N, C-alpha and C positions, 0 to 999 in steps of 0.2 A: 372342588378348588379349581380355579381358572388356570389355564396354561400360561406360561410366560409370554406367549405372543398374543394372547387374547386382548381385545381392546378393552380399555378402562371406561367404565361408565362415567359420564360427565353430566353434572346437574344442568337442567334446561337454563338457557341464557348465559351459560358460562363458556368462555372460550377454551377450546381444548389445546391449543398450541399458542405460544407466544411468537410474535413476529421477530424477525432477525433484528429489526431496527427499533423495536418497541412501539411502533406506530406506523401509520401510512405516511409515506414520503410524498412530498410534492414533486412534480415532474422535474423541475430544475435540479432539486437535490438528488434525485435518482440518477440523473445524467452526470452530475458531478462525481458522485460516488462510483458510478460505472466506469468512468474515465480513469479514476485512481486504481480500481481493482483490475481493469483491463491492462494498465501499465504494469501491474504486478503479476500478470498472467505469464510472464516470460521468466524462467528460472535465472537467467543472466541478470536481469533487472533486480530481481529479489536479492540475489547475491551482491550486486553493486550497492543496493541500499544497505545491506548488512555490513559491507566493508566500510562504508562511510560512518555508520553508527559505531563501529569499533574504533574508529580514529578519535584522537583527542578533540574535544569541542564539537564532535560529530560533523567534522568537515574533512574533506580530502581533495587533493589535487588529482587531476585526470592522470597525471604521470604515475600516481600510486595505485591506480585502479586497473591498468591494462595487464600487468604481469599476473596478478592473482586470478584473473578470469581467463587468461590465455588467449586474449583477442587483440587485434590491432587497435591503435588509438582511434582511427575513424570509426571503427565498429563500436567501440565503447562510447565514443562521443554520440553516436546515433542512439544508443540505448539511453544515455544520460539526457538527451534531448526529450525523449519520451517521458522520463521521470520528471523533468522540468515542466513540460507541458501539462502533466497530470497534477502538478503543484505539490509533488512529494519532496522535491529538492529545489534549491535556488542555485543559480550559477553566478559567479563573480570572476571577471577577468583580471588577472594580476600579471602584468607583463605579457609573456607569451603563453602562460599557463591558465587553464580554467580551473577554478576551485568550486566544489559543490558542498552545500551544507543542507542537512535535513531541515525540513519545515515541520517542527514539532507539533504545531496546531493541527496540521493536516493529518499527521500520523495519529494524533489523539482522535480526531473525527472519524478516521477509519476504525479505530478501536472501539469507539462509542457505537458506531453503526452495527457492530457485531454483538453488543450487549443486549440482553433481553429487557 
């Protein structure tokens, strides 16, 4: 009987592992996904994204995001710019406040990229 760590035999011509994306990516698609994942490489940005997702209509004012993460408004604005540039959220100016809304299609694309 084989040990649990022994490799499993694979039939000739059969792939042993599925790719993360289910297939080869074009260079442009890989760059786009890398930008999104890079933006999510910072725990503060992941937290900001989750805070927006928890708000009604998946939208939040910058004024509602600073206190929960314990950072100044300029620092939160910097993080939000990274999320906007990555296409994860969109920004809308309303008077003196900026509001951020999740881009559902982009989040779905990230999720799809991780499915086999």
